[in-house]
Structure formats: C-alpha cells, structure tokens
N, C-alpha and C positions, 0 to 999 in steps of 0.2 A: 320712344314717340314717332312716328313717320312725319317728315318731314318733305319740302320740296327740295329740301340742302341735305338728306339723306336719314338714316336713322340713328336716332340719339336716346343714351342709357341714363337716366336720370335719376337722382335719389335728392330726396328731403333731406332737412340736416338739423337734429342730429340722424345720422343712418342710422333706421332699426330694421333686418329684416324681417321683423315681426311685422311692421309696419304694413299694413294694405293700400291705406292711400298714396293716391300717384302724386307727384313732379309736377304734372300738367293738367289739362284737362282739353275738353273741347273745345270749348275760348280761343285758346293757347293756339290748338292747331287748324282753328276758322283764319283767324289772323294769319299767320305766316302760309297758309295758303291762297289766301285773298293778295298777300303779296307779291305772291309769284305768279298768281293767273296774269294779274291786272300787270305787270311789271312795274312796279311803283322802283323808280330810279332810287338806292342808297347809297351814292356814292357821296351827301354829302352828308352834314353832322344828325346821326339816326339817336335820336332820345327814347328810350324806354322806360315808362313809367307804374310802378306796380308791378314787376316781374315777379310771382309767387316763389317760385325756385330756382328764378333762371333760364325758365325755358325758352325763354324767348331769344335775350343775349345770345345763348348755349347757340341756337339755331343760326343766328345773323351775327354768329361773331366774326367772320371775314369782310364783315361792314364793319367795323371798331364803333360800334356804340358804346354809347352811355347806360348807365343803368340807376336809375334814381328811388330809394328805396327805404323804407321808414322799419325797415326790421333785418337787425343782427342775424337772427339767422335764414334769411334767404341772401342775404350777402355771401354768409358760410357757406350754403349753400350753392351758390351759384360760383363761387370760387374753385369748390369740390369735382364741380361739375364741368366746367370748362378746362380744369386741369383733366379730367376723366377724358376730356377729346382731344388733348393734345393743345391745346389753345396757351401760345404765348403769354405770359403775364405783360398786363399794359393794354390788351389787343383791346380788353374791353375795361372802360374807364367807371370803377364803381361809386357811387356818389350815394351820401344820404340826402330825408328830408332836411337837412338842418346845413348841408352845402350848398353855396350858390351852384345855380344850374348854368350850362352854356352858355356864352352867349349870342351865340346863333343858330336856331333847330329849324332843319328841313325837312325833317320826319317825326312826325311826334305819334308814337304809340302808345297806348293808354290800356292797362289792365285795371280794369273798372276797380275801387278798393271797395270794401262794405263799409267803408266812412265815407258820408256824402262831403263831412266837411272836411276832410283829410285830400277828397279831389278836387274842391273846394279852391283851399291853399296852395296844393301843388300849381294848376291850372295857372289861377292868378299870381304866381312866382315865372312861371314859366313862358307867358304870353306876351313882355316885352322882347323875348328871342323870338317870338314867331313871326313869319311872313308871309306877304298877299301869295309862294309858289308854296310854301310846307303845307306837308302830308300828313293830313290829324285823321290818326284809325283809333280809336278806341274796340274795347272789347271786352266780355263778359257772359257769363250763361245769364239766359231772358231773368232770371229772379231775381238777378242784381242790379238788372238797370230798369230801370224806372224813368217816367214821365222827368219825374225831380231833376235825375242823372244827365237826360238831353238837354233841360234847360241852362244850368249848370254852363255846359259845351254851348250852348246859341247864347247865353251871357257874358260869360269871359273870352270867348275865341271867335265866334261867329255862324253864321246857318249851320243847323244841323239835323239828321236824317238819320234811319236805321233801317240795316240788310233783315231780308226775310231769315225766319230761325233756322239752324242747321244743327242737329242734336242738342237741343237745347239751350245752343248760344247762339250771338248775335252781334252784329259787328256797327258800329258807331262812325258815320263820316262827315267830318267837320269841315266847313272852309273857310278858313281867318279870313277875318274885315282889320286890317291893320288901324280904319277909320273909327271903329268900336271903342265905343268909352267905358270902359270898362268901374267898376264900382271897387273902392278902398277894402284893403282884405280887413276880415274883420277881429285876423289871427298876431298873436295868440289872444284870447279871451282871459277876462281879469273878474274874480269876482272875489266877495266877502262871505267866510265861514258865519255858520246861525250862531247864537250864544246856545248853552248848554251841552256843550259838546266834551267838554273838557277845558284841555291846556291852547288849543287851538280854535277854539272859540274866537269869535270876532276876527280872525286873520286870513290875511290874503291870500287867494289862490289864483297861480297863472295857471292856464289851459292852451298848450300846441294845439292847431286841428290833430284829430286822429285820436285823439289823447280820452278812454273812457268816461261817458258824465261830465262834457266840456263845460257846460252853463253850468252845473251847479254841484251839492254833493250827493251823494248817489246813497240811498236806502242804507244799503249794504258796508259801506262804509262808515256813515254815522253811528250805524249799530256797535262797528270796532270799535271808534274814537271814543265811545263812551264806557268800552268795558278794556281798552288797556290795562298793560300790567301796569302797578305802581310799586314806587320805589326807587331808589336810584343809584349814589357810587359810583357813577362815571364806567355804567355800562355800555361792551360794545357790541352795539345792533344793527342787523339787515334789514333793511325794509325790502323784501324780496317780491320782485312785480311790482315795482312801486310807483307806477301809476304819474301823478301828477303829484307827489311825495305828501299828499295830509296825511298819513299815517307816522313815519316817518319824524316829521317835521313834527309833531303832536310828541312826540317820543322827545325832541330833542328839548324842547319848550318845557317840559315836564322835568327832564336831569339834563339840564345846558351841560352837566361835567362827562355826557354820553359823547361815545364814538358813532357817529351813523354811518350807514353805506347805504345807499341806495343804489339798487338795482333793477333793469329794465331791459327786454331785449328791443324794446323803441326807443328809436333815438329824438322824436317828438316829446315821450312819459319822461326820458332822464332829463332833457332840458325846463321839462314842464318843470319836474323835481326841484331843479337847481334852482329855479326863477323862485318857485314856492315858497321856498329855505330860506333863499337871502331874501325873501320881503316879510320876512316873517321876524327878521332881525336877531337868531339866535347866535350868537355867542360860542357856542362849541363848536368840535372839527367835524366837518361830516366830508363823505366820499362819494363821485356818480361815477357811476360806470355805465356804461350799455354792454353786454353780452348774454350766454346761455345759461341764465341761472347763475349759479355759482361756479359754475366752471372757473378755476383758474384763484380761488379764495384758498389761503390756507387752511388746512384741518385743523379745529380744536384751536380756534382762531376767537369764538363772537358768544356771546353770554345769551344772545335772545335772536330769534330769527322773526320773523312778522309775515305775514301773508295770508294774502288775497288770490288765490290762484283762477286764473282762465279755464275755461272748460268746454272752447271753442279755440278749434282754428281753421281761422278761413272760415269754410259754413261746415266747416264738418265738427259734430260734438266727440271731445274726447279725453278721457283723464289721464293721459300720457303726460302730459305737460305739469300736471299737480303732482302725478306720482316724483317725477325726475326733481321739481323740487322741492318736494317731503325729503324726499334722497339726500340731495343738497345738502339741505337742513340739519337734517343729522349728521353728517360728515363734518360739515363747519363749527357745528358748534363742539363745545367744551364740557369734559360731564359735570351736568349737575343743568348744561344750558336748558332755554328752554323754548321751542316751536308754539308759534300763538297762532293759528290760522282760523279765519270765519269763510264760512261758504254756506251754502243752500243747503236746508236741512236732506232734501231728497239725495245730495249728492254722497252722504256715507264715508266722509272723508273721516269719520274715526274708525272705522275698519281699516283703514290702509295705514293712518298712526299706530293703532295697537300692531299692526304686522312689522310694521319698523321699528318701532321706539320699543315695543313690549307694555305701554302703558296711553291712554288718553283718559284726558281730563275734561266734561262739560263744566266750560267760564259762565255762560251766561246763551238764553236761546229765547228766541219770539217762533211767533205762528209761520216763518219764515225765514231766518237765519241760524246759525248755531256758532259760537267760540268754542274751539276743543284747545288746550293745551297739550303737549306730549312734551317729557322731558328724556333726556338724555342720560341713562346711567352710565 
C-alpha cells in the first residue's frame, strides 16, 4: 500500500499466499492521504476504530495510536504488520471493543464497520473522551456509508458531512459538540428465546453490539436448535463460532455434565456467549475463548463440535473461514467424535466434509438450510 509515510507491505491473518484479498482498500488510502494533505495534527492521542487488518495504525505507528477492534484476527494481523515494519512493541496500543477506551481522544479515525450497531456502541463509548477540538474523520467504501451512518455520528458526536467519492471511497467529517445530549446506550440487548426450540426454550439471551442477529433468534440458529444431537454422559463440546452462545448453552442445558468450550474471533461475541450462558443458570463447566478458530486447542480432545460457519469476510464472500473451521474440528475431535454443521443449502458444505472426513450425513433440511454430520474415523 502506498501512503504519504512510505510503502507498506501488509497481509491479512492468517497469512495465506493463495489469498488474493488485500489487507487494505481505497478507503484506507483516502483517509491517510487526507491526513497528510490537510496536515492534521497527530501529536495528541490518536484512536483508530475498526481498522480492518492494521493498515491504518501501521502507517501511523510513529504517532503511537491506539487501535480498537472487535476482531482477534485483526489484532493478530496488526501485530504481524507492525513487526514486519520494525515497529517496537507497545508503540501501538491494541485495545478490544470490550476494553475501557482512552480517557481523552484528540484524533478519532473510524473505519466504518459492517454493523451499524457496533458503530453506535463504539461512538457512545468514546463520546465522553471526545472534546470540542477533537478531529473526527470516518472512512469507508461508498456502499458502506449510508444516511443512517451519518445520522449516528450526528446524533452521538455532532454535525456531520461527507466528502466527494474517490475510487468508490468516501470520508466522513464530524465536528464534536460537547453540549450535545447523547442517547443512553441500548447495549447489551437482552431478549427471551421462544418456546419449541428444545432445552433453550424460554431462556435469556444477551447480545453485545455487532453480534449477528442481536435483537432476535435468527432462523438458521433456530433450525439448528431444533435438531441438535441428543444423548449425554458428560461430553466435551465445542461451540465453534459461538456468536451469542445459544447453541452451546442449549447443549449444556441438555447435558449439565457436559464441558462446553465457546470459541469465536469476536470479542463482542465471546462476551455475549459468557453472559448468555451465565443467565441460563447451567451448573456445568464452560470455557470462553477468543481466538482463531480452534488454533491452540489440543488434538483429539473433544467429542462434539457444533458449527455455523460464516461465509463473509467483511464485504467479501469466501469459504476460507469454513474450510479452516472444518479442518480444525477434525483435528480436535477424538476418533468417533462428530462435527455437526448448519449452513445454507447452496453452500455445498457436504462436499467439503466428505473430502476432509470421508463421510457426511444429512441430519435435517428445509427449503433454506441443511444440518450435516461428519464423523472422525
């Protein structure tokens, strides 16, 4: 990536030489170019929210910015990109969306996230640290910035306008108004599950901002809950890509002797899963882990993996995440252990499962979804 501060060699995480997706886009370049051309003072506390793969903080590393992200993968990519460019450890402060934000923000740079709820949550958390002199600049591709995006900035921070588009990217300029009466945060959002979905019926769900389907049970998860494996006996279970943890919690309710590991790369998701599990009052044992799938989990250590894999990476459609999840599941399962997967019919997960496991069985289906089972031989 060419920046006013030089050329940067950047990669996503996990690094894959076959991956043609870049670790930056035109909106990152537009923002950095603007900061240099307008000579925006960067001597104070610089905070970067939503930096996708660390491109922004790597370029601005000499100004010792803080990065706030919901993504473990983003943090790992950022660490790798900073190290690749010889940035000393600690020069960039790596924070998660669950960490307390800095007390004062002099320059706030926002890479607009896909989730409007996550943007709302982060702006509300940062608003007390923003002052009248804070420079606030957002960036995103044109298709990512909507009227609702601008209204959020305006409602929470102050008057907002946009730039002209360049290379299908646009900037957002916001002038903070300390006298603005800000709304109370609606996050986390709490709701009750419907009846008729098995052991989780009528239980409480806690969703932090940005977690998929934050205000209701999505139809895919509902279908999965209706067809989860039965039986018990204290199995070791992984809720892989756990989201708000409803699936793993349902398994724990069905088998209180089970040990459940909740895993997601989203800090917001794992916090939601832990809150949902605790709200259910399950007496069993659970572990909550933010990470890159099942990396670091001992091989052959689990009896059952439950998975609803995502098929998007930001705006890109890809099966790379599902493939890594399935591969990781096969590794951590003991012989005879099972991977249960739910997905849209058109994704053809049965082909991948047969290639990896040598088998795949259809457990249930409807016009939109399939539940598949693969057994480790």
